[in-house]
N, C-alpha and C positions, 0 to 999 in steps of 0.2 A: 174138730179139725176138718177143714174143707179142702178137697183136692180139686185141681183145675186141669182140664185137658190142655194140650198145647200142640202147635205145629212143629215144623222143622225149619230151622234157619241157622246160618253160620257161614264162615268163610270156606272157600274152596282152594285147596292147594293142588297144583298140577305138576305131575312128574312123568318120568319115562313110562311108568306102568299104568298111567291113567290119572284120573282125578280123585282126590281124597276130600270128602266133604266133612268138615269138622263141625258137627251139629252141636249147637249150644242148647243143652238140656237144662232148663231152669227147674227149681224145686217144684214138685207137684202140689205141695201144701200152699194154700193161698197166701197165708200170712208170711211164710218164709219167702215165697216168690216176690211178693210186694216189697219186702225188706231188701232183697237183693237188688231189685230194679231201682228202688229209691237210692240205695248206696251208689249204684252205677250212675244214676242221674247226677248226684253231687260230684262224683269223681269226674264224669264226662264233662260237666259244666266247667270245672276247673281247667281241664286239658283242652277242650275244643267245643265251642258253641258257635253255631252258624246263625247268620241273619239276626243278630241280637239288637233289640231296641234299647234305648237309654231312658232313664238311668238303669244301670245293670243291677241285678239282684245279688250277684256274687260279691264276696265269698259266702257260700252256704255252709251252715253248720251241719252236724250229723243229724239225720232224720230220726225223729222219735215217733214210734208207732203208737197211734191212738186206739181208743176202744173201738170195737166192731161197729157201733152205731154212730161213729163220728167220722170226719174226714180222715183219710188214711194216715197222714203224718203231719207233725209240726216240725218246722225247720226255721232256723234263724237265717236271715239274709241281711244284706247291707242296708236294706230299708226297714229292717225290723222283723219281728216274728211273723211267719205266715203259715197257712195250712196248705198242704199239698194233697191233691187227689190223683190217684193213678187209674188208668183205664187201658185195657188191652183192646186194640183195634183188630177185630176178628169177625168180619161180616159173613158169618156162616149161614145166616138165613137167606142171603142172596147168593152166596158162593160156597156151598157146602153140600149137605148139612153138617159134615164132619171135616176135620182138618185133612184127612186122607183124600178127600175129594175136592180140596181147594184148588183153584187154577194156578198155573205157573206165573201168571201176571194178569193185571187188570189195567185198562187204560187210565191215565192219570185223572182225567176229569170225572170219570165214573167213580174211581177210588176216592177222590176228594169229596164228592157228594156224600158218600157213605160215611167217611170219617168226620165230615162236618156235622152230619146228623148225630153222630155219637157225641161230639162236643156239645151240641145244643141240648141233647138229652141230659148229659151230666151237668150242664150249666143250670138247667131248670131245677135240678134237685140239690146240687152241691155248690153252685156258684155263689159268689159274694165278694165283698171287700176283703183284701188281704188273703186271697185264695188263688191258687193257680192249679192248672191241670197238666199232667204229663201223660202222653200217650206212648204206648210201646206195642210191638208186635212179636209174635213167636213163630210166624209163618212167612217164609221168604216172599211168597206171592202177594202178601199184604203190605210189604214195606212202603213207607212214605217217601217217595223219591222227591227231588227238588221241584219238579213240575206239579206234582200232587200237592206239595206244601204251598206252592204259590197260588194254586186254585183255592186252597183252604184260606190262605191269608186274605185274598180278595173277598171271599165270601164272608169271612168273619169281620172284615173291616166294614162291609156294608150292613151287617147285622151283628153287632158286637155281643159276645157272650158275657155272662155275669162274672166270669173269672177275670182277674187282672192280667194274667198271662196264660198262654197255652204252649206247651212244648212237645217235642217228639224226641224220645230216647231211642237212639239206634244202637241196639245191643250187638257188639262184635264178638264178645266171648263172656265167660263168667266173671271176668275181671276188668273188661274194658267196654266203653260205650262212648258215643258222641251225642251231642244235643243240638237240636235246631229249634229256634223260637218260631212258632207258627203265628201267634198273635201276641202283641200287635205286629212284631216282626218287621224285617226289611226284605225287599226282593232279593232272591238269590242272584248272583252275578250273571247267571245264564238267562235270567228272566227280566232283567232291567230293560225298560222301554218296550216290552212286548205288549201288543194289544191282545184282547181276549181272543180275537180271531187267529192271531199268530201263535198264541199259547196253545190253542186248541190243536195245532198241528204238531206240537212238540211231544216227544215220547222218549223213553229210555229203554233201549233194548238190552236187558240184562238177562242172559241165559240162566234158567233155573238150574240148580245143581244136578237134578236128575236128567237134564238134557246134555250134560257134559260127558259124552262118551267119546274117548279119543282112540281112533284106529281100531274100533271094535273092542276097546277095553272096557273096564268096569268102573263105575263110580263107587268107591269104597266109603262107607259111612262110619265115621269115628266120633264117638261122643266126646264133648269137651269136658275134661275132668279137672280143669284148673281150679 
């Protein structure tokens, strides 16, 4: 059994007595965590997928976990059976070295370069026909916002990976997630028509949960037990 560290991420609820951070605590066991993320990917794809290219792969069947030395999962798609590889984006070598010291945010272009490097690394080892990659994060400061995804889309379009598709699974809770297609993908509506120079000026100001202190109140941390 292999345990994996994780950061802190999840929704924030604001009330009269301050902000409550509902932290999504994934299983520490590697296999259990990956099975949960894979299930969230399939469910999230059915409910909400952004910037999807055609032809669509949905509907997806239930992910079947493969042996340790194989790609993570086998899934059925509308285009036939495919292999799915999962990868957590956690650039702790550059922004760490541990989750506790991770930054509250990273500029989209810098974050995109780090995430694209992860895609290229996974592509060199696990990429191929009838295979796709799904990225996820467990630390709010590392989330892949629409501008980061657009930088990645442009980079991967210029230098395509061996994977047929690359996705981002945005985990909202232990039971819900949304999915964005990064590659080949389509531009997010906020990015359509933007030049690289214009995109470089774009950023998303999303306060980190630890920064949400209202009127001298406290950020209450509550684990997601769903």
